[in-house]
C-alpha positions, -999 to 999 in steps of 0.1 A, spaced: -57 -185 159 -46 -164 188 -73 -140 201 -68 -104 193 -66 -80 223 -93 -54 227 -68 -25 230 -51 -11 199 -17 -15 214 2 -42 196 -22 -42 166 -1 -19 145 -18 14 150 15 31 147 18 18 111 -16 32 104 -6 67 117 27 67 97 8 56 66 -17 85 70 11 110 74 29 97 43 -3 98 22 -11 132 36 24 145 26 21 129 -9 -13 145 -17 -14 176 4 23 183 14 46 207 -3 55 196 -39 88 216 -43 120 214 -23 127 251 -29 111 281 -47 135 279 -76 123 244 -86 100 245 -117 64 246 -107 38 229 -128 40 200 -153 70 198 -175 56 171 -197 19 169 -205 21 134 -219 36 121 -187 9 139 -168 -18 121 -187 0 88 -183 1 96 -146 -36 101 -145 -42 67 -161 -18 50 -138 -34 67 -108 -68 54 -118 -55 19 -123 -38 19 -89 -69 33 -72 -90 6 -89 -67 -21 -78 -67 -9 -41 -105 -6 -41 -112 -40 -57 -87 -56 -33 -104 -39 -3 -138 -50 -14 -126 -86 -20 -114 -88 16 -150 -82 27 -154 -88 65 -116 -94 68 -108 -57 60 -93 -37 88 -72 -6 88 -48 -23 112 -21 -47 99 -29 -73 125 -57 -97 113 -91 -96 129 -104 -123 151 -120 -150 131 -104 -137 99 -102 -159 68 -71 -160 46 -81 -147 11 -59 -162 -17 -81 -157 -47 -87 -128 -71 -60 -101 -68 -47 -120 -37 -37 -148 -61 -14 -124 -79 1 -105 -50 -2 -110 -12 -8 -73 -5 -28 -59 -34 -41 -29 -15 -5 -18 -8 3 -26 -45 -26 -5 -56 -15 24 -34 21 21 -47 8 22 -83 -14 52 -77 15 69 -59 37 63 -90 9 79 -111 8 109 -87 46 113 -92 41 115 -129 12 140 -125 33 163 -102 67 157 -117 87 172 -88 116 158 -69 99 162 -35 68 142 -46 91 114 -59 108 114 -25 73 108 -9 66 80 -34 99 63 -25 93 67 12 58 52 8 72 22 -11 98 16 16 71 20 43 48 -6 27 77 -31 25 84 -26 62 47 -26 72 41 -58 52 70 -76 69 54 -70 104 19 -79 90 32 -111 76 46 -122 109 11 -118 123 -4 -136 93 20 -166 98 10 -168 134 -27 -166 125 -29 -189 95 -12 -223 92 -13 -221 54 3 -186 51 39 -199 48 28 -219 17 10 -189 3 42 -168 8 61 -194 -13 36 -192 -42 26 -155 -44 49 -124 -44 45 -99 -16 41 -64 -32 46 -65 -69 31 -93 -89 56 -119 -103 85 -96 -92 87 -89 -54 
């Protein structure tokens, strides 16, 4: 495993900043494109479904983060002396934290039910796909068994993608 540099440059800090901005926009940004767009929930059943999906996604992300243990880092580049986790949720999807955040974002879209919020959700999904590609290049460099893992386990959505 190549040693990780002490500086943050080259470790993916830019990805962390973009992710923070996207999540901030999702949860705290404007929810309507214009003042004439309907404000509030149009379908209460979808809203309740959204709360359930949000809770499931949050749980997935938290469980995945806990399962990483000492390997957890906000940066996409693996830590020095990291170990490749392939069990638990990591046996179902290679990036379960990202998957959990995608699921909770979908739930948030159902809770808010506005076009702008759905644009944020789509942007976040595209972002996680891009971020995971870069992260996986680092993981292949770091772990000799990662390419085999990629062949067995889907990247962001269990059994699908």
